N, C-alpha and C positions, 0 to 999 in steps of 0.2 A: 713637213718636212723634217723639221725634229725628229720624228718617230723613224724617218728612214734612214736618218744620220747615225741614229743610236745604235741602231739595229746593224746596218755595214759596220759600225764602230766595234761592236759586238765580237760579230762573225771575224771581222779581220784580228781581233784579240785570241778568240779562240784558237784560229790556226797557227798566230806565231806558236801562243802557249804551250799547245800541245804536244809538239814536240820534245817538250820541257820534260814532260811527265812520264813518255815512253821509254821503257825498257830496253837500254842500249847492250843490257848484256845480262846473262843468264847467271845468279848463282848456283851452281847446282848442287852444292858440296851441302851445304846447311841445309839448302830446301829441302833436298832429297833424305838428309834424316831426320827431318820434323816430320818427312811427308810419311815414310815407313815408321817411325813410332807411331804417328796419329792410326794408322793401318793395325798396329800390332793391339794399341789400347782398344780400337773400335771394333776389332775383332774378339778379345776377350771380354768384353762389354757384352757384346752380343751375344756370348757364350752362357756367358753367365745370366743375362736377363730367360736366355729359351730355358734354362735349368731351371730357375727360379719358377717362373711362368709354367712350367710343366708340376713341379711340387705343390704348387699353389693350387695348381686344377685338380691333382692328386687326393687333396686334403679336403678340398672342397666336395670333390666326386664322395670321398669314402664317409664324407659327415653328411651330404643327402642321402647318402643309398641308405645309413645306420637309421637315418630319420626315418626314411621314407618306406624303405623296402623294410623284410623280414629276413634277419642275418640267419642262415643253416650253418645249425651248430656241429662239431665236430667233424664235418667236413671242409678241405679246402682247395682251392684251386690250383693250376699250376703257378707254383714259385712263390707257394704257401702265401697266396690273396685269399681273404676272408671272401666266403661266398656267398652272395643274396639272390631272394627270389623276387621277382617282379610282379605287379599286379597280374599279369597276364601266365603266372607261373613257372617263367622261365628263370636260369639259374644263370648269376652272370657274375662278375670279379670286378675290380676296379683294375688298369694295369697303369704304370709307374710316370703316362702321360696322362691320366684321369679319366681316359677312354675306357666305357663299356666294353668288355669281350663277353660275349654271350657262350657259352660252353655247355658241352651234355651232361648226364649224371653220371654216365662211365669215366668221364676226363675228370670225374674229383677225385680224391684221395683222403683218407684220414688222417684227420689233422694230429701233428707231431706231439708225441707225449702222452697220449693217452692210450 
């Protein structure tokens, strides 16, 4: 009986107290400013994180290509990228996102300054 009385008292108290914590009006000016600023900061952070991720991927892929594959000297790919030769004798360069882009030998040009 005591437990039933406790449960009923708790339920009644929660119904009485809940309107006190309910939001009766909306503060749109301050909330909107905070929300807009948060979106701008979030977008800038996301954009920067993507750029950092691409650059990290490019550096890692170039390092791996330098160690694992043979570098084609005297020729460069589109955008003055170093050209590498993989184990299957295919030519490729690493783009700015860190992906291998396979090219034909006809797409290579002489290295500038030679």
